[in-house]
Steps between C-alpha positions, in 0.01 A plus 500: 500500500760752612706465185185562287423825674771709345321569167138499627351844466357689800144398426588135494704525820215675672262237382716227673477680823118551460451134443712404792758317289788717636542747788624856472806404706590224252464738202716761669762246613531355138531861358771582761686185408487594129634851574791363712589252226469722187531865605878484540517456126279797434531760775117576466395482869718749688316522835371163628216515750480121552438473874237775497331317200498163678338666804239661279421180323449310821299768674131429551414856393650462157238677282266263330505692168508348153881437519533379857850364562639567145861617514575840355794750467488873515718714281723724722357824346207716601283237661555504880456182711478589870816421696698382201817651346435736210815615312385589147826379350703766693814441703391783740169347608671159525779637723246687713288185545183685407186304589149572355273645773171353361347326208427680177156436342661246266657295783185529709278373219730212428519404866117503528473265205717256689834533329807435725802728427819296494728792426592804284644486154781691332448828311732759338575807710179697544361287213647717234659257254350223269739253668541370856871561589508728804829574674327425836426137412659404178346368180193264478577242229245372240405137555485459120868610468688615809720737294188697398297766674163422653382851409403763747384627723300190600783271402540315829128420508498382141799270554341350806174416319663374185726261691204352696595644842147649549193502270472881483675810636437860552625749238450861399545686173612864442620461138469127432626354829228220499495430127875515445587232758199300387637498147850412596405223735208340308206620724164674485537864604204742511539872570159609607325819421592809691305513824400132485717412802553748790838605621350601839547580776842660433481597133239636263643489147876415485681656211186714446303195408757307287552226761259212540477205754455144371647151487691258282354148450523193289128482415230733376258376759745596777548850352113543489439369848768709657377818320165429663677503845708817428254713310273751664472855637642588844378806681700808399629349172568794255309301228366147430445304188140409412403179679466191281152366416584163663814337657795474272527122584176463311652643179731202470347270243246763387485535121656839413304514165653596177754787566664756292868511592776734383867378487822695524823311479750787492585727803278814520687782340753247358745617766696163485477178297273218592654157516368252246410255785269764656343586170448126438325456838248777425441374146449145616253617758318692231458176290375321801246765562381489141463130527268557800281730291635838586604769244859620526614793286804739500390796699583687814431836666688772318584655838730202580755648253511841665865547594430745772381212717853423607557846642172497694562151634846602617356822671250277696776259600756762595264697724377178654845375576592840655201480732555129575856569605380760736243262642771230549710750692202583728453124567870452605525842683779620274495654153629272227844601372649451150666171608172359610357453149624341181617744223168497312275567804743762628482676156119469479454645846724798404301557177170473686609770753588726212159469334275799557133482602402642153700230326342228705146631444568534133579130501180419683303691246675336212435156639123574539501585128702197405263277696206636302679462168581139578143421622362631165645197321301259724176695454547490125408135492800293632476272800864422565858590394750217465874562524812317618543571871863580442719598204763247594526152669609491858836688496823389667544609862695828509326652190344775713770553762511881545832651391643770735639667187175521315204393708253676267593260224386211718170679555454555130563126429259403775230727369538363147481143635164590664374653175216256455391502877557844624228687297223313691630620835465847362146448391397277788363221269513136592760298313607136537802294390436138415768219459403394146845457344844359568794565265759251373718569806222383721434850636139617562375792278183668629223643294310803633134587462365846596133578549287812554496654841308275745490193269698247696192264451571492127873435550425209731252341249745511216788393711307195619405418148867511385612305802270224395602515135877509572554373857824593680433331843728200436802707398790489759809714511835316549520632855180401688369330810 
């Protein structure tokens, strides 16, 4: 039984507990054993909480939610879990031994559902880069090829799920940080609509609404069921997405109907080349969609090619990093100095402090217009946009190491790498990466679908249809439990 647990999804593991075939303690002990055995090869779980998890699993007051006793990992960024270390990929918080004072909304909802937190996963410093290689903890290695990146900033969570350590893990996304690791590790990664999941009680709209909370999973039904848990308004939220007509879990297996889908296989603005493997992944998905009765045609929002988007994305990130660095200094009692940050974050913080209020507000106004120009394509008759998730296969570790001599160049490369994912953080639309393709080197190549604002239901219906037509559940990376 225990050896068979590694690649059961969260819904299946919860069902075993519900039927009395296994106890929460046995589930948790088995997951801990997998982490202890496999994590040294990956460096994905950086803060183990094993004894606390064992006590929670054995406690009579373990919540009897839909995922009672299922092991889970939290990304070490944004989502507080009461009494647990929270370092956000920084040496400074790690050295200070900072501990979260309370649960965030995300952690509280996951706890109430019955999940047991086994630990925290690795993340780049302040979540800035599309790779997980912080100075504070070192690189997380991809279970499909340990010389390759897992993506970022949810790379530790993605590696853990892909290797079978846990069935699902927390992730968040400020420019592709759910979808990029999902693509590079062969997982399902949904970035929800803006306002779908609350950042309360500490935050309202991180990065002015560009950031979103979510998960990485191995099955569409897990993604849907966890979105049901996480979604919903909390008092004081600055905004909230329209509630779904029914639970997202009920969309799995529902016929999406005949859809009109646009496809774009080159990077928006053609700011860099797109690898043939990534083009092939999207084109193969298009043929599969057509075989299922959908219409796929070359089309995309014209706004995607507006080159100004890079400037405004950078303005949002620089000002956010500047503020975040101040907050981290407040948490530790001493302002962050130049040596407390990697070269890229140090440079971004400096640029953010130099920005004027007028420049920031000009970016806010531009992004509102950009969002409307993007939305017009969906209202013109299209249901979904299909793209590669990334312009390149999983890159070698070290590709995005910030250079002290020219940290801005690293930032430019990272922004280009996120060229397919980042626009939907700016607009707040839901977007999902699916593991529909592997290249000749055995590396996963994700395919992205973007929907109109608030239409996670449509994404889940199509994703479930594709999962049935081209299953990925039996694929195993070379490094796995």
